Phi, psi and omega in degrees: 000126184263134180233076181291139180284333183233072183282165170289148179297148181234128179291346182276357181280355181107161180291163179301317181298319179296320183287325175293321179302327181293345173298328188253335184221091182289349180286352181260024177302140178273196179270169182295149177232178179293343180259018188291345179256013180247151179297131173266101188291337174292314177294336183277351183305313179300323179296315178294319181297325177302318180290317180296326181297334179298335179293346177300343178299336178299325183265327184270343179073200183220163175204159180301316184294325179291317180293318178298319178298317179298316180294317180297317180291327173300311184294313181298315184284327175298319178296320178298321179291310186284320183281323187248304178304319184270293189286333180265297184293319183280322188240353177053046185278358174199179180239156177203177179278165179294325180294314179292321177305314181290320181301314181281335172294323179296314178296317179299323180295335180287352182281352184062039173240037178069187185274170183295327180289317177301312184298312182294319181298315180291323181290322177296323177295322178301314180293326181291327186233029189308128176059035168240177179295342179273356175267109189292342181236043175276118177292334178295319184272317190247356178093168186297307189298318181293318182290336182272313188210040177230316191301324187276000181260016180259154176305321179297317183285335180294329184286150174259121177273096185293342178292341178274350183229050181297337179280351184239339192289348181270003175271110184298328180292326177286323176297321180295314179299324180290318184288314182254060188289352178274343189297311184291317175301319179295319178298317179296317180299316179295319178298319180293320177297316178295321179297314179296320179295321179294315178297323179298323181282321186270324183228068184300337180294343179285345173072029179245177181202174178299314181295320180295317180293325177296313182294311182284309186290327181255296190292307182294313180301318183289320180293317177297318178301316180300309185292328175296315181300313186281356171298336179292329174287310192273330185250326184284000171252010180231325188234129178136191183252152180248109178277329184238144180278074180280169180272016178229190183254024182298146183227157169266128183224114185300316183295319178292327177297320178293319183293325187247021174062034174113351183289342182289350174278062196280328176292320173306310185295319181290332177286321179220083185286350185279353182276144174285349180248132179250339171274097189286338178258156184296332182274355179274101186296125183223086185298328178295318178300318179296320178295320178293322177297321177295316177297326177294320177298327178279353180082013182273334173225160181203174181055045175294122184285126183275179173270117182296155180299325183295332178294315178300324181291337180278348185296142180268351173203000000 
């Protein structure tokens, strides 16, 4: 399967107006075309613009409060992605209430990584076909750049296959987040701009502003969050150690685990994806697991699936 990064334009990808409309209403996706495995550069414009917006830091400068906000939003949203988009929506590794499910779906939607149904559907497909031609982000098959920041910009990848998430698709609130996936990021951006403007008026000595908080709290934090997340696609199938003999190239990587709150224990996860814990050894730092345990103490989540004893016995180290 060929995935060129710079394909010729295709008239079968839909009219310009239709493709722009998909920025705002993902529910109007069309059917597959002959260009479904090629990057749709019109649909990719917001993704490119997010990166270019980070250059705004040249004009807005920096402040302690803006950087702290960016770091805090990175941490909160990374936990929403790893704990809920991944371990809950994709793998059902624990149970929770509908209210908590929606709350973390909302936070996850602010990450600009599409809605929870889209995320879970694609991730389940990845596990089913890991490191084969049917795995759209295998670095082994398609290379680093495509697995890191190319595969999800195609017409085929933009669509949500609801048949892969039959356990989730009947929640109208999740369907709404999936369809209007731009709504929550825009709301967060506006809130951050308003927050920065308020601080500028009330505490001018802090040296922040609406524009600065927007650039740091939204654009820089979100872009760093994105690239950290997708290292699990592009790097955790290439670099690290293999504890279990899986049928793919997944690896355990300590540095990626720290960066992504435990997702870097990827070979562990591919061998036994049903566990709420991905750091199978006590020394394997898994911040998401610690966060889920804390939520369990509060009664917000329960039935966290453990790592069975037989899994430990299969380990090669």
